[in-house]
C-alpha positions in Angstrom: -36.2 68.4 132.5 -35.1 70.8 130.2 -31.4 70.4 128.6 -29.5 73.0 126.4 -26.8 73.3 124.5 -26.4 70.0 123.1 -26.0 71.5 119.6 -24.7 74.9 119.8 -22.1 73.9 123.1 -24.0 77.3 125.0 -24.7 77.0 128.7 -28.3 78.0 128.0 -29.5 77.4 131.6 -27.2 79.8 133.0 -28.1 82.2 130.3 -31.9 82.2 130.7 -31.3 82.6 134.2 -29.3 85.7 133.7 -32.0 86.9 131.0 -35.2 85.7 134.2 -33.1 87.8 136.7 -33.4 90.8 134.9 -36.9 90.2 133.9 -37.5 89.8 137.5 -35.7 92.9 138.6 -39.4 95.0 138.6 -41.2 91.9 140.3 -38.2 92.0 143.0 -39.0 95.8 143.6 -42.7 95.1 144.0 -42.7 92.4 146.4 -40.0 95.0 148.3 -42.6 97.1 148.3 -45.1 94.7 149.7 -42.4 93.8 152.2 -42.0 97.3 153.4 -45.6 98.2 153.7 -45.9 94.5 156.0 -43.4 96.5 158.1 -45.5 99.7 158.5 -48.2 98.2 159.4 -47.0 96.3 162.1 -45.2 99.1 163.1 -48.2 100.7 162.9 -50.0 98.2 165.0 -47.5 98.2 167.8 -48.1 101.8 168.6 -51.7 101.3 168.9 -51.0 98.3 171.4 -48.6 100.9 173.1 -51.5 103.5 173.5 -54.2 100.9 174.4 -51.7 100.1 177.5 -51.7 103.7 178.2 -56.0 104.4 177.8 -55.8 101.1 180.2 -53.9 102.8 183.1 -55.7 105.8 182.5 -59.1 104.0 183.0 -57.8 102.3 186.3 -56.9 105.4 187.6 -60.2 107.3 186.7 -62.2 104.2 188.4 -60.1 103.8 191.1 -61.0 106.8 193.9 -57.9 105.7 195.6 -55.5 106.9 192.8 -55.2 110.3 193.3 -57.0 110.7 196.6 -55.5 107.2 198.3 -55.7 107.0 202.2 -52.9 105.4 205.0 -54.2 103.9 207.8 -52.2 103.1 210.8 -53.0 101.1 214.1 -51.9 101.5 217.6 -52.5 97.7 217.9 -51.9 95.9 214.5 -51.6 92.7 216.2 -55.2 93.1 216.9 -57.2 95.7 214.5 -55.6 97.0 210.8 -57.3 99.0 208.3 -57.1 100.2 204.8 -59.2 103.5 203.6 -60.9 104.3 200.8 -61.3 107.9 199.3 -64.5 108.5 201.1 -62.5 107.4 204.4 -62.6 110.9 206.2 -59.5 111.8 208.1 -59.4 111.7 211.6 -59.0 109.3 214.9 -61.0 106.5 215.3 -61.2 104.0 218.7 -62.3 100.0 217.8 -62.1 97.7 220.7 -62.4 94.0 219.3 -64.6 91.6 222.0 -64.5 88.5 220.1 -63.3 87.0 216.7 -65.3 85.7 214.3 -64.3 81.4 214.3 -65.4 78.5 211.9 -68.1 75.7 213.4 -65.8 72.3 214.0 -66.9 69.0 215.5 -65.1 65.9 216.1 -65.3 62.2 216.9 -63.1 59.1 217.5 -63.3 55.7 215.6 -60.9 53.3 214.8 -59.8 52.6 211.1 -60.8 49.2 211.1 -64.3 50.5 212.6 -64.8 52.8 209.8 -63.7 50.4 207.1 -66.2 48.1 208.6 -68.9 50.7 208.2 -68.4 51.2 204.9 -68.2 47.4 203.7 -71.5 46.5 205.6 -73.1 50.0 204.6 -73.1 49.5 200.2 -75.5 51.5 199.1 -76.3 53.6 202.0 -77.3 57.6 201.5 -75.8 59.4 204.3 -76.9 63.1 205.1 -75.6 66.0 207.1 -77.1 69.5 207.5 -75.3 73.0 206.9 -76.8 76.6 206.2 -77.3 77.5 202.4 -78.7 80.3 200.5 -82.3 80.5 199.0 -81.9 78.9 195.6 -85.9 79.1 194.1 -85.0 77.1 191.3 -84.6 74.1 193.4 -87.3 75.0 195.6 -84.6 76.0 198.5 -85.4 78.3 201.4 -82.5 80.2 203.0 -81.7 77.8 206.3 -79.9 74.6 207.0 -80.2 72.1 203.8 -79.6 68.9 204.0 -76.6 67.5 202.1 -76.3 63.7 201.2 -73.9 61.3 199.5 -73.9 57.4 198.9 -71.6 54.9 200.3 -70.9 52.7 197.1 -68.6 49.7 196.9 -65.1 50.0 196.9 -65.3 53.2 198.7 -62.2 54.1 201.3 -62.1 56.8 203.8 -60.4 58.9 201.5 -63.1 58.6 199.2 -65.8 59.1 201.5 -64.2 62.5 202.9 -64.1 63.7 199.3 -67.8 63.0 199.0 -68.5 64.7 202.1 -66.5 67.9 200.9 -68.2 67.6 197.7 -71.6 67.5 199.0 -71.1 71.2 200.7 -68.1 73.0 199.7 -67.8 74.8 202.3 -67.1 72.0 204.7 -63.9 70.6 205.4 -63.1 67.4 206.5 -60.2 65.0 207.4 -59.0 61.7 209.2 -56.0 61.6 211.5 -55.2 57.8 211.6 -52.8 58.0 214.3 -54.9 59.5 216.8 -58.4 57.6 215.1 -60.3 61.2 215.0 -62.5 62.3 212.7 -62.6 66.4 212.1 -65.4 68.3 210.1 -65.3 72.2 210.2 -66.6 74.7 208.1 -64.5 77.0 206.0 -66.2 80.0 206.5 -66.5 81.9 209.7 -69.2 83.3 211.5 -73.1 82.3 212.8 -75.4 81.2 209.8 -77.7 78.9 211.7 -79.7 81.4 213.8 -82.9 79.4 214.2 -81.9 77.3 216.9 -82.5 74.0 214.8 -79.4 71.5 215.8 -79.2 73.8 218.8 -77.4 76.1 216.8 -75.2 74.1 215.1 -73.4 74.9 212.0 -73.3 71.2 211.1 -76.3 69.2 212.2 -77.0 65.4 212.4 -80.3 63.8 212.2 -81.2 60.4 214.0 -81.6 57.4 210.9 -79.5 59.9 208.3 -76.2 60.8 210.1 -75.2 56.9 211.0 -71.7 57.7 209.8 -71.0 60.2 212.2 -73.2 59.6 214.6 -73.0 55.9 215.6 -69.3 55.6 213.7 -67.5 58.5 215.2 -70.2 59.5 218.3 -70.5 63.2 216.7 -73.5 65.3 218.1 -74.2 68.8 217.0 -74.3 70.1 220.5 -70.9 69.1 221.0 -69.7 71.8 218.1 -67.3 74.4 219.0 -67.0 77.9 217.1 -69.3 79.2 214.6 -69.4 82.8 216.3 -69.6 86.3 214.6 -67.0 88.4 215.7 -68.0 91.1 217.6 -66.4 95.0 217.8 -67.3 98.7 219.3 -66.5 101.5 217.4 -65.9 104.7 219.0 -67.2 103.3 222.3 -70.8 104.1 220.9 -72.0 101.5 218.6 -71.4 97.1 218.8 -71.1 95.9 215.8 -71.1 92.2 214.9 -69.6 90.3 211.3 -69.8 86.9 210.3 -65.9 87.2 209.3 -63.0 88.8 210.6 -63.8 91.6 208.2 -66.1 95.0 208.0 -66.6 98.0 205.9 -67.5 100.6 207.5 -67.4 104.6 206.7 -65.0 104.1 203.9 -63.0 101.8 205.8 -62.2 97.9 205.9 -61.2 97.0 209.5 -59.6 93.6 209.7 -59.5 91.4 213.0 -56.4 89.7 213.6 -57.0 89.7 217.6 -58.9 90.6 220.5 -58.1 94.3 222.1 -58.1 92.6 225.9 -59.4 94.1 228.8 -58.3 96.8 231.3 -57.9 95.6 235.0 -61.7 97.0 235.7 -63.1 94.9 232.7 -63.6 97.4 230.3 -62.7 96.6 226.7 -59.2 98.3 225.4 -59.6 100.3 222.2 -57.0 100.3 219.3 -56.2 103.8 218.0 -57.1 104.0 213.9 -55.4 107.0 212.3 -56.5 107.9 208.7 -54.6 110.5 206.8 -54.2 111.0 202.9 -51.2 109.0 201.3 -49.4 111.6 199.2 -46.8 109.6 198.8 -48.9 107.0 197.0 -50.8 109.6 194.6 -47.1 110.8 193.6 -46.7 107.1 192.5 -49.4 106.7 191.0 -49.1 109.9 189.2 -45.5 109.1 188.5 -46.5 106.1 187.1 -48.7 107.1 184.5 -46.1 110.3 183.8 -43.6 107.5 183.1 -45.9 105.7 180.9 -47.4 108.6 178.6 -43.3 109.8 178.3 -42.7 106.3 176.9 -45.5 107.2 174.3 -44.2 110.1 173.5 -40.6 108.7 173.1 -42.4 106.2 170.5 -44.1 108.4 168.4 -41.1 111.0 168.3 -38.5 108.4 167.6 -40.9 107.3 164.6 -40.3 111.1 163.2 -36.8 111.2 163.7 -35.4 108.0 162.5 -33.0 108.2 159.3 -34.7 106.8 156.3 -32.1 104.8 154.4 -32.9 104.5 150.6 -30.1 102.5 149.6 -31.4 99.8 152.0 -34.9 98.1 150.6 -35.9 95.3 152.1 -34.1 91.9 151.1 -35.1 89.1 148.4 -34.9 85.6 149.5 -32.3 85.3 146.7 -30.2 88.2 148.3 -30.6 86.6 151.7 -29.4 83.6 150.4 -26.0 85.3 150.0 -25.9 87.0 152.7 -24.8 85.9 156.8 -27.2 86.4 160.1 -25.4 89.2 161.0 -25.7 91.0 157.5 -29.2 90.5 157.0 -29.8 92.0 160.7 -27.5 94.7 159.7 -29.1 95.3 156.5 -32.9 95.3 158.2 -32.0 97.3 160.8 -31.2 100.0 158.7 -34.2 99.0 156.1 -36.7 99.3 158.7 -35.1 102.8 159.8 -37.7 105.6 159.0 -40.9 103.2 158.5 -43.3 105.6 159.4 -41.1 109.2 159.0 -43.7 110.6 156.4 -46.9 109.2 157.9 -49.0 112.0 158.4 -51.1 110.3 161.5 -47.8 110.3 164.0 -47.2 114.5 164.0 -51.1 114.6 164.0 -51.1 112.4 167.2 -48.3 114.1 168.5 -49.8 117.8 168.1 -53.2 117.1 169.8 -51.9 114.6 173.0 -49.1 118.0 173.8 -52.3 120.8 173.1 -54.4 118.6 176.0 -51.9 119.8 178.6 -52.0 123.7 177.8 -56.1 123.5 177.7 -57.6 125.5 180.9 -60.0 123.4 182.9 -63.1 125.8 183.8 -64.1 124.1 186.8 -65.2 125.2 190.5 -61.5 124.0 191.8 -58.6 125.5 193.0 -56.8 124.4 190.1 -57.5 124.9 186.3 -54.0 124.4 184.4 -51.8 121.2 184.5 -49.0 123.3 185.4 -50.7 124.3 188.6 -50.3 121.3 190.5 -46.2 120.7 189.2 -46.9 119.0 185.8 -45.8 120.4 182.5 -44.2 119.9 179.3 -40.2 119.9 178.7 -39.0 122.9 177.4 -37.2 121.3 174.6 -39.3 120.9 171.7 -37.5 118.2 170.4 -38.8 116.4 173.2 -42.6 116.2 171.5 -44.3 117.0 174.5 -42.9 115.0 177.4 -43.9 115.9 180.9 -42.0 116.4 183.7 -43.1 116.3 187.2 -42.1 119.5 190.0 -42.7 116.5 192.9 -42.7 119.0 195.7 -45.2 121.6 194.1 -47.1 118.5 193.5 -47.3 116.9 196.9 -47.9 120.5 198.4 -51.1 121.0 195.8 -52.3 116.9 197.1 -51.9 117.9 200.7 -53.2 121.5 200.3 -57.0 120.2 197.9 -56.5 117.0 196.5 -60.0 117.3 195.3 -59.5 119.8 193.2 -56.8 118.1 191.9 -59.1 115.4 191.3 -61.3 117.1 189.4 -58.5 118.6 187.2 -57.8 115.3 186.2 -60.3 113.6 186.2 -64.0 115.5 185.9 -65.9 113.5 183.4 -68.3 116.2 182.2 -68.3 117.1 178.2 -68.2 120.7 178.1 -65.3 123.3 179.1 -64.8 121.7 182.7 -63.8 118.2 181.3 -61.0 117.0 183.2 -57.4 116.8 181.6 -57.0 112.8 181.7 -60.2 112.6 180.3 -59.3 114.8 177.4 -56.3 113.3 176.8 -58.3 109.7 176.3 -60.2 111.2 173.5 -57.2 112.2 171.7 -56.0 108.8 172.0 -59.4 107.4 171.0 -58.9 109.2 167.8 -55.4 108.5 167.2 -56.5 104.5 167.7 -59.0 105.2 165.3 -56.9 106.7 162.6 -54.5 104.2 163.0 -57.1 101.2 162.9 -58.5 103.0 159.3 -54.8 103.2 158.1 -53.0 99.7 159.4 -56.3 97.9 161.1 -55.8 95.6 163.8 -55.7 91.3 164.1 -59.2 90.8 163.9 -59.6 93.2 160.5 -60.2 91.4 157.2 -57.6 93.2 153.9 -60.9 95.1 153.1 -61.8 96.8 156.2 -58.5 99.0 156.4 -56.5 101.2 153.6 -53.3 99.2 153.8 -54.8 95.9 153.9 -56.5 97.0 150.0 -53.4 98.4 148.9 -51.6 95.3 149.8 -54.3 92.8 148.1 -54.0 94.7 145.0 -49.8 94.2 145.3 -50.8 90.7 145.9 -52.9 90.8 142.4 -49.9 92.7 140.6 -47.4 89.7 141.9 -49.6 86.9 140.5 -49.6 88.8 137.5 -46.4 89.4 136.7 -45.3 85.8 138.1 -47.7 84.3 135.4 -46.3 86.6 133.2 -42.5 85.3 134.1 -43.4 81.8 133.6 -44.8 82.7 129.9 -41.5 84.7 129.2 -39.5 81.7 130.4 -41.3 79.4 128.1 -40.6 81.6 125.8 -37.1 81.5 126.2 -36.6 78.0 126.1 -38.8 77.7 123.0 -36.2 80.3 121.2 -33.2 78.5 122.4 -35.0 74.5 121.7 -36.0 76.6 118.2 -31.7 77.5 117.5 -30.8 74.4 118.6 -32.7 72.3 116.5 -31.5 74.6 113.9 -28.2 74.2 114.8 -28.2 70.4 114.9 -29.7 70.5 111.6 -27.0 72.5 109.8 -24.5 70.4 111.8 -26.1 67.3 110.0 -26.1 69.1 106.7 -22.5 69.9 107.2 -21.4 66.7 108.4 -23.6 64.7 105.1 -21.6 67.1 102.9 -18.4 66.4 104.1 -19.1 62.8 103.8 -20.2 63.2 100.4 -17.3 65.0 99.3 -15.0 62.5 100.8 -16.4 60.0 98.7 -15.9 61.9 95.4 -13.0 60.0 92.9 -10.1 62.3 92.7 
């Protein structure tokens, strides 16, 4: 504890505090520079996140052939069959007659709750088995076919715990017990016929004597009582009969979903559902518009950083300054302090120029379109917009209907030469910008030594630490000087008092 001013009457604490505030001014400026650089680093990283989002959208569009050439499939019997089409689906009309739906296998038995509980309590330690289809598993020495599923009845088991063991033995099986009706149900979760060997009379859930007493003796279940477990059967264009284990089937770029049979006419012939495949121009325009909106958001962000004013009279606040201000005052101050953080950064104007030039380049391919403007997408006339895109929807629709494959080539041709697609070129430009920003501002996984700003921040931290150490020494020196002064004044006061006392005691 330092106490000053006892001899001099000077407020030493306040005086040294004021002196140190003056000494701290260069340190405050250093800390403000550090804060501003951290803000700039974070602003750069936020831009990189936005660029990465646009990149992911372009990648999704490129990998999904339905982005530019989506198909719309209508059905004359939507209650029986519907379909979706990929870009590979040819436009036209197709006929589908659904003769039979795929069904899951189901077997039931009856027993009272008391009978089940008696079996469980009297067969502690017994292994119970049933059989269902399984794929080949060389690691376990299993061949494809009806495979044994087993569980053990243990002390303390209940009906519910046994049912859980049944379902755990084969995840393709669902089981439950209806106590009110005394009915037990086992069924396959998957539809279709898997047991084609004739074993267990072709049942999908099989029981063997001596291994399945829980099912056969308690509930009286037999595999020949099973229902369902059949494949879907449908006819394509009155020419081909096909089967499917489930109620979906992919053919010729289309995925059919069966909801019901299409029925038969009076003569017993199968009734066809008519499915019509056309280009879904509305969806294509929607996808392209989504990209343009996302791109324009990025351009607005980049362009905005170069148009923000710089308020030089509003540096970042120090901790002491924040203590003297209200939250609202801090918010308003920092709004101006953060303005124009990236205005002098050359990476941003360079990125804007690179992105804008992408749209004016020619794609030399065999398609009908070589420029973006030919399909109704252009940059805005106002150069202050920074190269934002706008869409002539009428022209875009017309070109998509006229030659969708040429639009696809214009945007996504993946070659490396002069015929490289425009969005592929845009991706290249975005990658370059991301790389330059990471060199300057890094990313979350980088150490400070891996990027320019990080190295500058570390150097700044060392200067701040050295300055703080020097301030401690300066403050100690001030206290030593004031302490010496107080000691000298105290000695003078003591001498003065002694002289006064000596003078007062002299004879008159």
